[in-house]
VOGU-3710 file (C-alpha; in Angstrom, 3 decimals, decimal comma):
1> hawvvaipvg> 3,008/-34,661/-4,029  5,205/-32,319/-6,130  7,424/-30,148/-3,695  7,538/-26,541/-5,125  9,675/-24,048/-3,387  7,782/-20,840/-3,874  9,570/-17,710/-2,804  13,370/-18,352/-2,635  15,252/-18,760/-5,962  18,512/-19,465/-4,741
11> kwnnigckrl> 21,929/-17,721/-4,544  22,008/-14,350/-6,326  24,834/-15,178/-8,740  23,752/-18,847/-9,480  22,493/-19,509/-12,906  18,713/-20,061/-11,942  18,510/-16,711/-10,150  20,547/-14,908/-12,887  18,226/-16,223/-15,492  15,198/-15,130/-13,760
21> rerypkliqk> 16,603/-11,770/-13,138  17,419/-11,345/-16,799  13,793/-12,416/-17,853  11,903/-10,491/-14,948  14,309/-7,786/-13,809  11,729/-6,240/-11,441  10,534/-9,471/-9,881  13,611/-10,694/-7,887  14,760/-9,085/-4,696  18,197/-9,539/-3,218
31> igdegymnpe> 18,493/-10,219/0,553  22,088/-11,015/1,579  23,541/-13,225/-1,135  20,095/-14,791/-1,876  17,390/-13,914/-4,339  13,625/-14,066/-3,635  10,573/-13,452/-5,718  8,738/-10,398/-4,594  5,280/-11,319/-3,025  4,048/-7,709/-3,693
41> rhetaeyisn> 4,173/-8,087/-7,499  1,344/-9,962/-9,323  3,796/-11,457/-11,686  4,957/-13,748/-8,750  1,580/-15,329/-8,484  1,457/-15,758/-12,330  4,913/-17,305/-12,587  4,345/-19,984/-9,634  1,011/-20,652/-10,839  2,143/-21,461/-14,373
51> icreiteryd> 4,848/-23,814/-12,852  2,116/-25,642/-10,904  -0,049/-25,751/-13,959  2,500/-27,483/-15,891  3,255/-29,971/-13,210  -0,444/-30,741/-12,833  -1,224/-31,106/-16,438  1,836/-33,328/-17,385  2,096/-35,456/-14,344  -0,204/-37,940/-12,493
61> idgihldyir> 0,255/-36,258/-9,217  -1,804/-36,342/-6,006  -0,772/-33,044/-4,741  1,137/-29,785/-4,914  2,981/-28,851/-1,779  4,188/-25,234/-1,499  7,337/-24,743/0,673  8,216/-21,235/1,667  4,977/-19,645/0,729  5,655/-16,779/2,917
71> ypenwklkvs> 7,740/-13,583/3,183  11,364/-14,136/4,081  11,872/-13,411/7,836  14,541/-10,797/7,057  12,335/-8,962/4,431  12,092/-5,175/5,194  8,252/-4,962/5,119  6,964/-1,637/3,906  3,363/-2,602/3,749  1,076/-3,372/6,750
81> rnegrenits> 0,900/-6,781/8,066  -2,650/-7,214/6,770  -1,413/-6,207/3,422  1,446/-8,535/3,546  -0,835/-11,470/4,449  -3,234/-10,545/1,488  -0,073/-10,527/-0,803  0,839/-14,116/0,253  -2,850/-15,387/0,229  -3,228/-13,925/-3,276
91> ivrhihrtvk> -0,572/-16,120/-4,500  -2,027/-19,152/-2,694  -5,496/-18,405/-4,272  -4,052/-18,043/-7,763  -2,270/-21,500/-7,411  -5,331/-23,031/-6,015  -7,482/-21,847/-8,874  -4,946/-22,899/-11,369  -4,459/-26,422/-10,095  -8,102/-27,132/-9,173
101> sqkpwvkisc> -9,201/-26,060/-12,548  -7,062/-28,709/-14,158  -7,594/-31,547/-11,547  -9,957/-30,807/-8,844  -8,805/-33,872/-6,716  -5,026/-32,627/-6,513  -4,527/-31,584/-2,864  -2,921/-28,180/-2,083  -0,642/-28,135/1,041  2,102/-26,303/2,611
111> spvgkyrslp> 4,556/-26,325/5,595  3,762/-23,059/7,642  5,860/-21,911/10,473  5,013/-24,205/13,289  3,496/-21,533/15,667  0,522/-19,963/13,964  0,430/-16,938/16,241  1,036/-16,074/19,920  -1,540/-17,570/22,290  -2,916/-15,942/25,481
121> rypsegwnay> -0,772/-17,909/27,812  2,066/-18,934/25,379  3,823/-16,193/23,394  5,476/-17,204/20,349  8,583/-15,247/21,108  8,331/-13,223/17,972  8,435/-16,194/15,696  5,085/-17,072/14,215  3,406/-17,633/10,865  0,690/-14,932/11,056
131> dkvcqdaqgw> 2,679/-11,877/12,256  6,212/-12,580/11,507  6,000/-13,840/7,901  2,336/-13,083/6,881  1,308/-16,562/6,370  -2,344/-16,909/7,171  -2,251/-20,795/7,203  -5,275/-21,314/9,323  -7,264/-18,888/7,242  -6,386/-20,819/4,068
141> lrdglmdqly> -7,787/-24,051/5,650  -11,000/-22,084/6,714  -11,389/-20,791/3,167  -10,624/-23,995/1,401  -7,403/-22,675/-0,349  -5,301/-25,370/1,427  -6,337/-29,059/1,723  -3,537/-30,029/4,122  -1,047/-28,287/6,347  2,420/-29,642/7,818
151> pmmyfrgdnf> 3,388/-26,982/10,256  7,077/-27,009/11,055  6,805/-27,865/14,792  10,578/-28,157/15,539  10,104/-27,385/19,240  9,515/-29,167/22,517  7,686/-28,489/25,698  5,565/-25,397/25,899  6,765/-24,367/22,523  5,192/-27,557/21,105
161> ypfavdwaqh> 2,012/-28,669/23,054  -0,063/-25,586/23,261  0,597/-24,783/19,635  -0,317/-28,202/18,617  -3,629/-27,844/20,520  -4,163/-24,612/18,530  -3,675/-26,365/15,197  -5,901/-29,121/16,164  -8,624/-26,640/17,106  -8,391/-24,860/13,714
171> tygrtvvsgl> -8,408/-27,726/11,122  -11,871/-26,882/9,670  -12,246/-30,454/8,808  -9,182/-30,634/6,838  -5,783/-32,458/7,505  -3,082/-31,052/9,656  0,051/-32,997/10,217  2,682/-32,204/12,902  6,118/-31,753/11,376  8,606/-33,289/13,912
181> gvwllssgke> 12,047/-32,268/14,085  13,812/-35,614/14,411  17,112/-34,083/13,367  17,214/-32,710/16,847  17,738/-36,086/18,136  21,109/-36,171/16,677  24,257/-35,498/18,953  26,200/-34,244/15,926  26,784/-30,783/14,856  23,306/-30,438/13,139
191> gsnwpltdim> 21,292/-31,763/16,145  20,589/-30,947/19,697  21,076/-34,283/21,348  17,221/-34,466/22,255  16,113/-37,772/24,110  13,894/-39,942/22,155  11,205/-39,508/24,675  10,686/-36,007/23,543  9,710/-37,028/20,022  7,695/-39,989/21,390
201> relnvsrslg> 5,722/-37,604/23,694  4,972/-35,389/20,564  3,877/-38,431/18,509  1,416/-39,502/21,150  0,012/-36,017/21,685  -0,301/-35,244/18,061  -2,258/-38,495/17,648  -4,444/-37,829/20,737  -5,425/-34,465/19,084  -6,215/-36,043/15,825
211> lghtyfrsrf> -3,047/-34,680/13,986  -1,051/-36,639/11,693  2,808/-36,875/11,958  5,801/-36,432/9,642  9,642/-36,283/10,098  12,178/-33,756/9,133  14,257/-34,709/7,775  14,069/-38,204/6,319  17,721/-39,259/6,769  17,624/-38,935/10,606
221> ftdntkgifd> 14,359/-41,093/10,557  15,736/-43,905/8,325  19,082/-43,851/10,035  17,199/-44,807/13,272  18,654/-41,777/15,119  18,261/-42,620/18,988  16,018/-45,615/17,829  13,190/-43,501/16,228  12,688/-45,974/13,321  12,522/-48,817/15,680
231> yvsdnfday> 9,989/-47,146/17,894  7,707/-46,144/15,023  8,011/-49,323/13,010  7,735/-51,773/15,886  5,286/-49,704/18,081  3,702/-46,361/17,236  2,991/-47,230/13,587  3,171/-51,018/13,742  -0,156/-51,347/11,962
//
């Protein structure tokens, strides 16, 4: 699967962002010292779709994975949330049509924010896909615009389990894979020193719900942090 970062274009003064700004002066927005493609301009959908078209045409790929297909969380939204969601969905729809017209079997996927939206008994604490960053990921599954989702479920306890159930109840017959934050097992400055049992429970619950599982990020998995690689290879995914 080809990994395509959709909206961010890097540091404002780095060569990639500078060249994009020279070519499309109205298309790139500055937030802090970073550049982002503007989801509210139709050229954004065309630009990203053309990249996906080239990848699909030239390479024997199985999928296009769209990372950061959402508004930046610190974007000062001047349109309604509904309009914002439609802006992002329009980009997804454009990419879907472009890729599927070339090779219908290529899977379209993304990694949405790990909580789709607040649940009746479990608020998302202001951080969710639907309301915060205008990412209607479950709607994309329902409408066939996405074949697979890999929600970034880098949480534990009540911030994980109810939202895993919510994803499982809204797959619409498609593939949903829990993205597990195994870097949080680390006791180093990057991690939070989680016990291995936290990830073990999340693996088992994901499987019981019919969800797949994947790991962020791979180094902490292959480094066998807290014994995660041993547990998976010898037990959980032994077969």
